[in-house]
C-alpha positions as MATLAB code, in Angstrom:
seq = 'MPSLVGSEMCIRDRNIINNNDFRITTESIIIKGIGLVLSFVLNIILVKNLGHEDYGRYIYFFSLINFFSMVSIFGMDKTILRYLSRYYISKDFANLNSVLKKTVTFVLFSSLLISFLILFTIILFYKYFSIQFSLIMISILFIPIKSLSDIYTTAIRAIGKIRLHLLINVIIKPLSLIIIITFLTNLINANLGSFDIFIYMAIINTLIIIFFIFNINKTLSKIKFELKNKKITKTIEVSFYLFFIQTISLFNTNIDNISLNYFTDLTQVSFFAVATKLSLLVGFSLNAMNVYLAPTISNLFFTNNFIELQNKLSFVARINLVFIFISTLAITIFGEFFLRLFGETMVEAYIVSLILSFGSIFHLCCGSVTYILIMTKFEKIAAAIFATSTFFNIFLNLMLIPLYGIV';
ca = [
      70.692   56.532  106.801;
      72.204   59.784  108.187;
      72.953   60.892  104.632;
      69.298   60.356  103.677;
      68.163   62.366  106.670;
      70.625   65.096  105.741;
      69.339   65.106  102.154;
      65.734   65.377  103.323;
      66.653   68.316  105.562;
      68.422   70.080  102.673;
      65.412   69.566  100.402;
      63.066   70.796  103.132;
      65.221   73.892  103.741;
      65.350   74.636  100.038;
      61.554   74.328   99.779;
      61.173   76.735  102.682;
      63.512   79.181  100.963;
      61.638   78.865   97.692;
      58.253   79.261   99.395;
      59.487   82.355  101.184;
      60.966   83.709   97.942;
      57.683   83.035   96.165;
      55.722   84.869   98.863;
      58.006   87.914   98.846;
      58.228   87.980   95.052;
      54.461   87.668   94.621;
      53.880   90.408   97.180;
      56.410   92.716   95.478;
      54.959   92.107   92.008;
      51.375   92.705   93.191;
      52.274   95.957   94.951;
      54.451   97.075   92.035;
      51.639   96.156   89.639;
      49.174   98.310   91.574;
      51.795  101.059   91.647;
      52.280  100.782   87.891;
      48.544  101.239   87.343;
      48.488  104.227   89.727;
      51.502  105.766   87.973;
      49.768  105.280   84.629;
      46.575  106.893   85.934;
      48.543  109.751   87.497;
      50.277  110.542   84.217;
      46.961  110.445   82.344;
      45.570  112.967   84.844;
      48.697  115.128   84.537;
      48.593  115.165   80.724;
      44.891  116.064   80.658;
      45.216  118.786   83.309;
      48.544  120.306   82.305;
      48.340  119.890   78.555;
      51.108  118.493   76.367;
      53.426  121.497   76.641;
      53.210  122.013   80.415;
      53.452  118.248   80.976;
      56.636  118.290   78.907;
      57.885  121.153   81.104;
      57.045  119.093   84.198;
      58.994  116.091   82.842;
      61.941  118.318   81.901;
      62.184  119.946   85.346;
      61.658  116.627   87.124;
      64.593  115.226   85.119;
      66.743  118.145   86.309;
      65.611  117.634   89.929;
      66.540  113.948   89.695;
      69.943  114.831   88.294;
      70.866  117.395   90.961;
      69.450  115.154   93.691;
      71.683  112.348   92.456;
      74.717  114.665   92.537;
      73.804  115.632   96.120;
      73.546  111.999   97.216;
      76.893  111.170   95.546;
      76.111  107.461   95.350;
      75.543  107.165   99.101;
      72.127  105.538   98.740;
      73.590  102.516   96.923;
      76.601  102.469   99.237;
      74.599  102.428  102.472;
      72.190   99.837  101.053;
      75.141   97.469  100.846;
      76.518   98.308  104.294;
      73.365   98.927  106.333;
      71.857   95.617  105.219;
      75.054   93.860  106.359;
      75.060   95.694  109.695;
      71.395   94.909  110.269;
      71.682   91.203  109.476;
      74.789   90.897  111.709;
      73.086   92.957  114.464;
      75.844   95.584  114.325;
      73.397   98.361  115.249;
      76.130  100.720  116.439;
      77.626  101.036  112.976;
      74.174  101.052  111.377;
      73.104  104.041  113.453;
      76.414  105.860  112.986;
      76.593  105.399  109.206;
      72.971  106.445  108.697;
      73.352  109.651  110.727;
      76.573  110.655  108.983;
      75.074  109.897  105.578;
      72.004  112.043  106.288;
      74.241  114.908  107.465;
      76.392  114.662  104.348;
      73.443  114.519  101.943;
      71.608  117.378  103.686;
      74.685  119.607  103.503;
      75.515  118.736   99.886;
      71.919  119.153   98.664;
      71.560  122.549  100.360;
      74.903  123.644   98.915;
      73.920  122.577   95.406;
      70.512  124.272   95.757;
      72.219  127.497   96.865;
      74.660  127.388   93.930;
      71.800  126.847   91.470;
      69.830  129.709   93.017;
      72.868  132.002   92.889;
      73.446  131.128   89.220;
      69.780  131.688   88.353;
      69.721  135.097   90.061;
      72.967  136.090   88.344;
      71.745  135.136   84.868;
      67.988  135.468   85.379;
      67.485  137.674   82.327;
      68.559  134.776   80.107;
      65.830  132.475   81.467;
      62.324  132.564   80.012;
      60.776  130.149   82.545;
      58.780  131.544   85.461;
      60.862  132.152   88.596;
      58.371  130.407   90.915;
      58.773  127.097   89.027;
      62.548  127.371   89.333;
      62.309  128.106   93.062;
      60.075  125.136   93.908;
      62.351  122.873   91.851;
      65.377  124.087   93.823;
      63.494  123.519   97.095;
      62.579  120.017   95.970;
      66.238  118.922   95.533;
      67.126  118.465   99.261;
      63.681  117.011   99.978;
      64.029  114.351   97.296;
      67.643  113.639   98.287;
      66.734  112.956  101.921;
      63.697  110.960  100.849;
      65.923  108.654   98.770;
      68.344  108.123  101.678;
      65.627  107.252  104.200;
      63.924  105.012  101.638;
      67.206  103.110  101.277;
      67.500  102.815  105.068;
      63.982  101.364  105.300;
      64.903   98.756  102.655;
      68.167   97.925  104.446;
      66.449   97.118  107.760;
      64.148   94.665  106.025;
      60.939   96.724  105.811;
      60.443   96.050  102.117;
      56.653   95.961  102.331;
      56.536   99.355  104.057;
      58.875  100.821  101.453;
      56.719   99.517   98.603;
      53.418  100.611  100.119;
      54.627  104.153  100.801;
      56.622  104.865   97.639;
      54.773  102.770   95.092;
      51.143  103.126   96.207;
      50.580  105.879   98.778;
      52.762  108.514   97.075;
      51.073  108.434   93.611;
      47.638  107.788   95.130;
      47.970  110.875   97.344;
      48.840  113.018   94.335;
      45.924  111.580   92.335;
      43.484  112.369   95.176;
      44.815  115.921   95.594;
      44.656  116.721   91.856;
      41.218  115.122   91.431;
      39.819  116.985   94.444;
      41.169  120.369   93.363;
      40.202  120.092   89.688;
      36.770  118.454   90.034;
      35.405  119.914   93.272;
      36.759  123.464   93.293;
      37.636  123.730   89.568;
      41.250  124.719   90.238;
      43.479  125.355   87.232;
      46.705  123.505   88.028;
      50.143  123.908   86.485;
      53.488  122.159   86.847;
      54.383  124.581   89.684;
      51.395  123.371   91.733;
      52.273  119.717   91.102;
      55.801  120.212   92.435;
      54.428  121.882   95.580;
      52.157  118.914   96.312;
      54.987  116.466   95.586;
      57.296  118.351   97.962;
      54.689  118.208  100.738;
      54.052  114.478  100.213;
      57.770  113.667  100.207;
      58.335  115.723  103.367;
      55.614  113.786  105.185;
      57.151  110.505  103.980;
      60.567  111.557  105.325;
      59.041  112.331  108.740;
      57.250  108.969  108.793;
      60.404  107.055  107.812;
      62.472  108.843  110.481;
      59.879  107.918  113.106;
      59.821  104.302  111.910;
      63.619  103.934  111.846;
      64.010  105.530  115.294;
      61.309  103.232  116.652;
      63.156  100.200  115.284;
      66.526  101.322  116.664;
      65.052  102.239  120.044;
      64.161   98.581  120.585;
      67.841   97.669  120.450;
      69.209  100.858  122.012;
      71.225   98.904  124.588;
      73.360   97.640  121.703;
      74.632  101.179  121.072;
      76.062  101.802  124.540;
      79.013   99.445  124.639;
      79.494   98.691  120.976;
      82.637  100.172  119.457;
      81.860  102.207  116.367;
      84.190  101.507  113.494;
      85.364  104.046  110.954;
      82.575  105.418  108.776;
      82.532  104.018  105.264;
      84.055  106.116  102.559;
      81.895  107.354   99.713;
      82.180  104.943   96.818;
      83.220  106.880   93.745;
      82.277  103.995   91.482;
      78.743  103.766   92.852;
      78.367  107.516   92.398;
      79.692  107.205   88.856;
      77.293  104.349   88.062;
      74.335  106.245   89.458;
      75.329  109.415   87.614;
      75.622  107.576   84.313;
      72.374  105.669   84.911;
      70.418  108.831   85.643;
      72.126  110.626   82.779;
      71.077  107.859   80.389;
      67.530  108.065   81.726;
      67.188  111.822   81.298;
      69.476  112.725   78.377;
      66.754  111.671   75.929;
      64.255  114.168   77.391;
      66.870  116.932   77.488;
      68.023  116.210   73.913;
      64.454  116.124   72.612;
      63.720  119.452   74.293;
      66.829  120.949   72.674;
      66.325  119.593   69.147;
      62.495  119.509   68.980;
      59.922  120.877   71.477;
      58.132  120.140   74.760;
      55.289  118.314   72.970;
      57.749  115.725   71.680;
      59.127  115.404   75.208;
      55.574  114.631   76.372;
      55.130  111.955   73.700;
      58.456  110.335   74.584;
      57.727  110.464   78.330;
      54.372  108.703   77.881;
      55.919  106.092   75.558;
      58.628  105.492   78.158;
      56.022  105.046   80.898;
      54.249  102.428   78.794;
      57.477  100.562   77.970;
      58.285  100.298   81.697;
      55.612   97.595   81.827;
      58.147   95.197   80.283;
      60.565   95.536   83.184;
      58.229   96.121   86.102;
      58.529   92.536   87.429;
      62.326   92.744   87.600;
      62.109   96.151   89.279;
      59.657   94.721   91.787;
      61.899   91.781   92.644;
      65.029   93.954   92.826;
      63.503   95.812   95.776;
      64.062   92.834   98.073;
      66.804   91.167   96.020;
      69.400   93.984   96.306;
      69.946   93.809  100.104;
      69.555   90.012   99.956;
      72.434   89.728   97.469;
      74.667   91.722   99.817;
      73.693   89.648  102.874;
      74.211   86.276  101.184;
      77.428   87.265   99.428;
      79.184   88.613  102.527;
      78.083   85.603  104.581;
      79.463   83.284  101.850;
      76.051   81.677  101.302;
      76.585   81.287   97.547;
      74.268   78.300   96.989;
      71.235   80.144   98.365;
      72.261   83.231   96.384;
      72.356   81.185   93.177;
      68.946   79.678   93.950;
      67.386   83.095   94.496;
      68.878   84.551   91.304;
      67.697   81.570   89.266;
      64.220   81.856   90.768;
      64.027   85.574   89.911;
      65.315   84.964   86.359;
      62.573   82.416   85.601;
      59.772   84.685   86.811;
      61.272   87.648   84.979;
      61.347   85.761   81.668;
      57.636   84.927   81.902;
      56.644   88.517   82.676;
      58.784   89.922   79.856;
      56.895   87.783   77.324;
      53.451   88.633   78.737;
      54.052   92.397   79.089;
      55.657   92.762   75.630;
      52.692   90.972   74.081;
      50.281   93.237   76.000;
      52.010   96.421   74.781;
      52.036   95.158   71.191;
      48.294   94.331   71.205;
      46.854   96.990   73.532;
      49.471   99.754   73.245;
      47.316  102.095   71.154;
      44.388  101.668   73.544;
      46.544  102.623   76.551;
      47.954  105.654   74.739;
      44.466  106.903   73.814;
      43.757  107.222   77.531;
      46.220  110.136   77.532;
      44.461  111.747   74.575;
      43.888  110.910   70.914;
      47.096  112.616   69.789;
      49.220  110.404   72.051;
      48.674  107.456   69.660;
      51.570  108.957   67.696;
      53.856  107.589   70.416;
      52.823  103.954   69.754;
      55.772  103.176   67.457;
      58.147  104.764   69.986;
      56.719  102.626   72.806;
      57.242   99.478   70.706;
      60.855  100.439   69.944;
      61.557  101.118   73.631;
      59.820   97.914   74.748;
      61.623   95.580   72.342;
      64.885   97.441   72.881;
      64.778   96.791   76.622;
      64.171   93.030   76.303;
      67.862   92.126   75.918;
      68.832   94.173   78.986;
      66.008   92.698   81.077;
      66.862   89.135   80.069;
      70.242   89.648   81.759;
      68.354   89.852   85.066;
      69.598   91.745   88.112;
      73.135   91.972   86.758;
      73.671   95.586   87.878;
      72.754   94.859   91.488;
      74.814   91.655   91.425;
      77.924   93.580   90.370;
      77.329   96.490   92.762;
      76.495   94.374   95.809;
      79.384   91.911   95.327;
      82.295   94.382   95.054;
      82.435   94.373   91.224;
      81.329   97.993   90.847;
      84.365   98.792   88.663;
      83.101   96.434   85.967;
      79.589   97.896   86.251;
      81.041  101.426   85.955;
      82.896  100.490   82.755;
      79.722   99.009   81.232;
      77.648  102.085   82.109;
      80.334  104.430   80.731;
      80.348  102.565   77.404;
      76.557  102.697   77.157;
      76.581  106.440   77.842;
      79.039  107.107   75.038;
      76.788  105.334   72.534;
      73.669  106.992   73.967;
      75.072  110.524   73.565;
      76.466  109.779   70.107;
      73.179  108.327   68.837;
      71.138  111.167   70.371;
      73.268  113.805   68.643;
      73.242  111.953   65.326;
      69.674  110.665   65.082;
      67.346  113.072   66.915;
      68.028  116.010   64.529;
      67.294  113.680   61.609;
      64.385  111.551   62.855;
      63.050  113.353   65.938;
      61.304  111.257   68.578;
      61.515  108.043   66.501;
];
């Protein structure tokens, strides 16, 4: 009889876990779905207001901003996601507060240093640059802003405020930019360029940083007594492997745009960027679930709760498989219709969007393998996999783009 009672309790607990997982997953997918639509609308507005060439310039500079921001962060966002989530779940608020402050200081210093070095280089060799100086300046200014925004976004995720993170970054951020652009272009007939877009993005990100700081401080103030007598352990060292993984990941994401700009022109960069946006539909469900899954993997792994971890990963894998099939079918049938929203000429990118969509299926079917490796102390294996993929990516870019262009 006791064994039956124990079995019933286990089944009940598992149902509760699954119901909670279903609620969080559904919430993440809905918010991410709305965000995907807003991102799609935003890029349609950008293409129509900037034109193909200036939109390509915007994508190119945004890729560079992402790269230098990643160098400034030095993998600390992934590192603190692992540690802060552990500190928060174990109520070790002393270390949580200490690590966050030191990370922010490090990232602020490194991003300002990198921005200064870029500015110094630009001034020294300015005569060799044909791009307007104002666009370069706002891009340099945007590097520390984006770097700090990424760190505070990670902190918000680590302390369990997944919904807040999603609402701000996935919905409010693109929606704010859509409202600003629509207001300026339709009501006062402003002629916007990529420089103006970066200014508005910098302002929005700055406001988000301020809001996140206020929210984190408010959360920590509730448990301030924990910080008085708690001994602070040594600050975590920067994980070289996480930095390497993030560098390679971002490099793989942006090398295509940079290579296309070098071998072809900015119009082709625009076509590829739009095709990439459309192909992201295939993996949006996994991205949505990874938002809450990443800190959960760390918590369950370091508390040796492997059965619950396996249940969660299996649950995510099943949902992901269904969405991959539905989204791939949608792109195949309605892809040309979506691309026409950007302009009639964008239909040329349909074949590219199909190639990118079907090419990403194998990777997506592997599930959250990257986060599993990173959050469970197997970052060396992940680094080796990313390094191998980068080698093939560079080789194929150099060999095929000069011959076949965007296709």
